[in-house]
N, C-alpha and C positions, 0 to 999 in steps of 0.2 A: 715513520718511514726509515728508521735506523735500526738495522738488524744486527744480531750477533754480539750485543753488548753484554758486559758483566758488571753487576752491582754488588758490592760487598759492604755489609754493615756489621761491625763488631763493637760490642760494649758489654759491661758486666750485667746490665739490665736493658732489655730491648722491648719496647711496646710498639708494634706495628699497627697503627690505627688509621692509616690513610691508603693511598694508592701507589703501588710500586709496579713499574712495567719494564721489562727487558725482552721485547719481541724476539722469538727464536734465539734466546740467549740464556743467561744464568743469573739467578738472584741467590746470594749466599747470606743468610742471616744467622750470626752467632757462631760460637765454637764451644763445644761441650767440655773442653779441657783434656781430651784424650788424644794421643798421638802427637804429631809435630804441630806446633802452634803456627797458624797463619802469621805472616809478617806485614806490618804496615809498609806500603810501597814507598812512602816518603821518608819516614824516620828509620826504617828497617828494624824497628822494635817488634817483639812479639805482641800480638793482640791479647787483651784480657779474656779469660774464660767467662762465658755467659752463664750467670746463675739462673736467671729467669728470662724466658722469651715468651711473649704473649702476642698472638694474633688476635687483635681485638675485634669486637662486633662492628661490622660495616667495613672492615678492611678488605683490600683486594691486593693480592700478590700474584702477578700474571707474567707468564712467558709466552702467551698465545699471540698469534698473528691475526686475531679476530678484531675488527674495528669495534671499539667500545660504544660508539654512538649508533652505528647502523647495523651491527651484527654481521656485516659481510666480511669475507676472507680478503686479506690484503696481499698485494704483491709488493715485496720489499726489495730494494736494490741491494746487492751484495757481491761486489767484485766484478771481474771482467773475464771474458773468454777470448784470449789473444789469437788463438789459431783454429778455433772451432771445435777442438777436441779436449782442451784442458781448461778447467774452471780454476781461476786464480782468486782467492778471497782478498779482502781489503788489506791484510797483513802481508800479502804476496806469497801465501802459502797455497800450494796446489792441493785442492780438496776433491779432485776428480774421483778418486777411489775412496778416500777416507770419509767423505761426506761433510755435510754442513754442520754447524754447531748444534748441540743437543739442547732442547728446551729442558732446563733443570732448575728446581727450586730446592735448596738445601736449608733446612731449619734445624739448628743444633744448639743445645744448652743443657745444663744440668736438669732443668725442669722446663718442659714445653707445654704450653696451653694454647689451644685454638678455641676461642669462644664461639658460642652460637652466633651465626651471622657473619663470621669471617670466611673469606673464600680464597682458595688457591686455585688459579686458573692455568691448567696444563693443556687446554684443548688443542687438538690438531686442526689444520686448515691453513689456507693461505699458501704463499709460495715465495721463493727467493728468485731474484732476477739478476742475470749477467748479460752484458752487451758485448758486441764486437763490431767495431767500425770496419767496413770492407771498402778498400779503395779500388777503383776501376771505373766501369761504365756507369755506376751509380753516383759517381762523383769522386774527385781527388782531394777533397777537403773535409776534415772532420769538423762539421759546423758546430758541434756541441762542445768542442774544446775551447770555445770562445769565452772570455770573461766579460764581454760586452753584452751578451744576451743572457736571458734568465728564463726560468720555467715558472708557470703557475699551474696549480691543480685546483679546480673548483671545489673539490670535496675536502681539501686541506684547510683546517680551521684554526690551527695554532698560529700565533702571530710571530713566530720565529722559525727559522729553517732548521732541519736536522743537521747534525754535525757528523758527516760521514766521508772524510777524505780517505784516500788510499795511503797506506803507510809502508813504503818499500824499505827493505833493510839493505845494509851494506853488502851482505853476502847473498842476497836473493833479490834479483832485479826482474822477477817474472811480470811485473806490472808494466814494463816497457816505457816508463816515464809518465804514464797517465796519472794525473792528479786526482782523478775520481770525481765523486759528487762534492765538489768544493769550488769556491769562488772567493778569492781574497778581497774582492771589492764589495762583498756583502757584510753588513753589520747586523747584530741581533736587533730585531724589530723593524728591518727594512721591508716596506710594503709598496704596493703600487695601486693606484685607482685607475681602472680602465672603464671606458664608457660602454663597453659590451659588444660582443659579436655572437653569432650562433653557437650555442653550447657553452658560452661564457657570459652570464649576465653582468650588467654593470655593477660594479662594486669594488671593494678593497680585497686585495690578494697578497699573500705572503710571497716574497721573492725567493725562489729556490735556485740553486745552481742549474745551469743549462742542461746537465745530463738528465735531470728529472723529467725532461720533456719526452723521454722514452717510455714513461710509465703510463698506464691506462688513463685516458681522459685529460692528459696534460696538454698545455699550450706553450709554445716558445714565444717569448716577448723580447723584442729588440728595439731600443730607442732609435728614433729616426730624426733627421734634421727637417727643418721647414715648419710651416704654420700647421698647428693641429687642426684636423678637419672637424667640421660641425657634426658630421655623421660618418659612420664607418664607410671607408672606401675599400671595396674589394679589388685585390690585385689579380692579374691574369692567372697566376698559379694557385689561387684559392686563399692566400693570406689576406688579411685586412689591416688597414692603417686606421687607428682610432685615436681619440684624444684621451689623455690621462695625465697623472702626475705621480712622482715618487715622493715618499715621505718616510719618516721613522716614527712609529707610534709610541716609542719609549722615550722620545725626546720631549722632556717637560718644557723646554724653552721654545717649542714650535708655536708660532702665533701667526695670525693673518691668513689670507687666502693663498693657496699655492698657485704657482704659474703652470698653466696647462702646457703639455708637450705632446709630440706625436710618437706613437708606438706601433710597430708592426706586430700583429698577433697571428701566429701560424699554428693551425691545428696539426695533430700528429700526422695526418695524411700528407700535409705539405712538407713537414720536416723529413719524412722518409722518402719523399720524391726528390729532395735536394741532396740527400746523402743516404748511403745504404748501411743499415745496421742489422746484424743478426742478433736474434734473441735466444737466450737459454733460460729455461725454467727448471728449478732444482728438482721438483717432484719427478719429472720425466728424465732429465739429463743425468742426474746422479744415480738414479735407479738403473738406467741403461748402462752407465759406465761401470757400476759394480758388477752387473751381470756379464758384461764383456770381459771383465778382468777376473771372473770366477770368484768374486769376493762376496762376503756376507753383505746383503743390502743394508745400508745405514738407515737409521731413523730419519725420516724426511720432514719437511714442514707440514705436510698433510697429516703426519702422525702426532699423537699426543706426546707430552713430555714426561719427565720423571720428577717425583717428589721424594726427597730423602728426609725422614724425621729421625733425629738422633738425640737421645736423652740419657743421662746417667742416673737419675733418681726418680723422675715422675713425668708422666705424659697424660694429658687429658685433651681429647680431640672431639669437640662438639661442632666445629666448623664444617664447611663443605669443601669438597675437592671436585672441580670440573675436569674430568679426565676423558671425555668422549672425543671421538674423531669422526669426520664425515665418511661417506662411503669410499672405500678404497684405502682408508688410513687405518693405522694401528692405534689401539687404545693406550691409556696412560699406565705408567709404571709407579708404584708406591713402595718404597723401601723403608723399613723401620729397624733401627739399629740401636743397640745398647751394650756396654760392656758388662752389665749385671744381668742376672737371670730374668727371663721374661715369662709372665704368667698370663695366658689368654683365658679370661674368666667369663662364666655365665652367671645368672642370678644366684646369689648366695654362696658362691664359691669363695673359699677363704685362701688368700694368697700368702705364701711364706713371707716372713719379714725380709725387707730389703729387696724384694722383687719389683720390677717394672710391670705394672698391671695394665693390660690392654683389654678394652671391652669389645667383644666380637660384633656387637651391633654397630659400634662406631666404625670398626674396620670395614664392615659390609657397605657402609654408606659411601665409601670412597668411589665405588663403581669402577675400580681399576681393572684393566685387562689382566695385569699381573701384580699380585701382592707378595712381596718378599719380607719375611720377618726373621731378624737375626743377623742381618748383614747389609752390605751395600753392593750393588752390581755396577759393572762398567762394561762398555762395548768393546770387544776386541775383534781382530780379523777372523777369529774362529767362532765368535758368538759372544755370549755373556759370561764374564768372569765375576764370581761372587767373593768379596772379602768378608769372611765370617767374623763377626764381632762378639757374638753372644756365646756363652758357655752352655747354658741349659735353657730349653723352652718347655714349658708345661702347658698343655691344652686341657682345660677343665671347664667346658662351656655347655654343659647339659642344659637344655631349654633355650639356648641361643645359638643356633648353628652358625658357623663361620663359612660363608659362601663366596664364590667368585669364579671367574673364568679360569684363573690359574692362581694357586696358592702355594708358595715355596717357604718351607721352614728350614732354617739353617742354623746349626749349633755345633760347636767344636767338641762338646762332650756328650 
């Protein structure tokens, strides 16, 4: 439930054999030694060039917003809409026209290998969500700004909450003092047992900051004084008071039976009756904003992301790239870049010494909406700009056609 993050992994040798996720964000693995070196944000030292980077069998590298357990598209919180017309992201940047973060996976090394069974997931789908509390006849108090109340989501299975506070800057106060999806009173591992109400079966639930009560299927939980009821007591406005107890499931010293307490559990219909909140969804809002400002529509959460493969000596890609998008979304982008000459080969084709050899069958398997060989593209206000990295490209693939919806070859010579 935490969107727009960036994960950077740099080392001289990298083997990604596990699961990495940055929903609607960026994952950067390795540096091929060309251009300006990335710098470690703590030591400020240049990172080492990566000699070998391997995406191992069974690994998953994902920037998709598709739930890995259910396969359903997720709605992820990302900022606020203070006035109904301007979307402010968690860093207090106005993204109304520029658009949301781009789903991007950068894989860069002297030699890059993606083994059979490795997957890079760029799939489109899901949405980003921003809220706006509206004071007036719907209520004069933002009830979700409370640190005494919490949210629970039945489908949320992790035993820790996402970390998604807003981060205002000294020169940019667009967030209006809103702390965002945060609660200083919560610790990692804090959970609650609730005896259950309609739509929320009895069980243990991870405590989330109260703002998460705006997400689909969520409930607002507020501790109450008094004796906990033996059975759920429905309140006049539709909320219920139930028995339960708080605990921390990472506390190894926890012993004995917990003491029961009373909790009010309010479904979303009750929350929105107590206070008025306007909802903004990125797929519709950001597209409409770009159109209204006569700007190039940005890539949206419904669109697939971008994979950049950069190598200076060798590249072998047997793994899979999931680049499809649902109806209404744009497919994925795959960019392949190298400072040395690139040779796209068919069966038996002999490549010149020192070339980076690409197999056309492997390239076809990406299923990208657009395949760029020879450089890296970035989105601009006018469209796509290509930074050409390769001097010469040779296509000699008789017997193994290179196919795709769009193929771009870019070379400086």
